[in-house]
N, C-alpha and C positions, 0 to 999 in steps of 0.2 A: 466129595471123596469120603469113602467110609474109613472108619478108624483102623481096620485091619490093613488096608492098602496104604494108608498114611504111615503106619508103623513099619511096613515092609520097606517103604522108600527111605524113611529115617534110618533104618538098619542098613540098607544098601549104601547110603551116604556115609555112615559111620564106618562100615567095612572098608570103603574106598579110602577114607582118611587114615585108618589104621594101616592099610597096605602101603600108603605113601610114607607114613612115619617109619615103617620097617625098612623101606627102600633108603630113606635118609639115614637111618641108623647103620645100614649095611655100608653105605658109602663112607660114613665117618669112622666106623670101627671094623668093617669087614676085612676079609682076607684079600680082597681085590684080585681074584683070579680072572683073567681076561674073559674066558668063556662064560663064567657066571655073571660077570658084569654085562656082557652082551645080551644074555637071556633076560636078565632083570630089566635092562634098558628097553628091550622090546615089549615088555609088559606094561611100561609106563602109560602108553596111550590108552590101553584098556582100562587102567585105573581111572584115568581122567574121564573117559567116556562114561563109566559107571557112575562116577560122582555127578557129572553133568546131567545125565539122564534123570537120576533121582532128584537132583536139585531143581531141574526144570519142571518136573511133574508135581513137586510140592508147590502149591500156589501161594504160599506165604513168602515174604521177602526175607531172605537170609544172605543179603549181599555181603555182609562182613565175613560170614563163613566162606562164601565163594571166593572173595578176595584173598583170604588167608590161605585157602586150599590152592588157589592158582599161584600165589607167591611161592609156596612150598614146592608145588609141582614143577614150576619153571626153574627153580633153584636146583632141584634134584636132577632134572633133565639136563641142565647146563653142566652140572658136575659130571654126570655120566659122559657127556660129550667131551669134556676136557680129559677125562681118564681114558676114554676109548680112542680118541683122535687127538692126541697131544700136539701133533704138528699142525693141525688145521685150526687149533684154538689160539686166540690172541694170548700173548704172554701175560702172566699175572704180575702184579706189582712186586718189585723186589722186597718191599716192606711187608708183604703179606706172606707169612709162612704157615698160617693156620688153614686147616681143611674144613672149617666149620661152615655152616650154611650162611652165616653172616658175611663171611668173606666172599662166598659165591654171590650173594645178593649185592655186595659192594661192587664186584666186577660187572654184574649185569646192569647196574644203574649208572656206571661211569660212562 
C-alpha cells in the first residue's frame, strides 16, 4: 500500500472516531429533540461502516483501536435506543442516575 492511500485510510478512520465522539457528546449534553436524535441515530451505522472499512484495509493490527471504537459505538447506539424507545428498553437500575457512557456500559454488561 502506498503512503498516500495509507494516509487516506488513517484519516478516514480518525474522521469516523471524531464523528462518534460528537454523537456521544450530543447524547450527554445535547438538547435531545426527538427528530434530531432520530436523524443522528440513523447515521450511526454509516460511521461504523466507514471506520470498519478503513480499519480492514489497513493491514496493520490495531485491535485495541477497534475494540475501543466498538465499545464506544455500541454504548452510543444503546443510549440512542433508550432515548428513542424508552418503553422497549429494560429499566435502568434505580441507583444509576447518571447519563454518562460508563453507566451505559454498565447496563450493557449486566
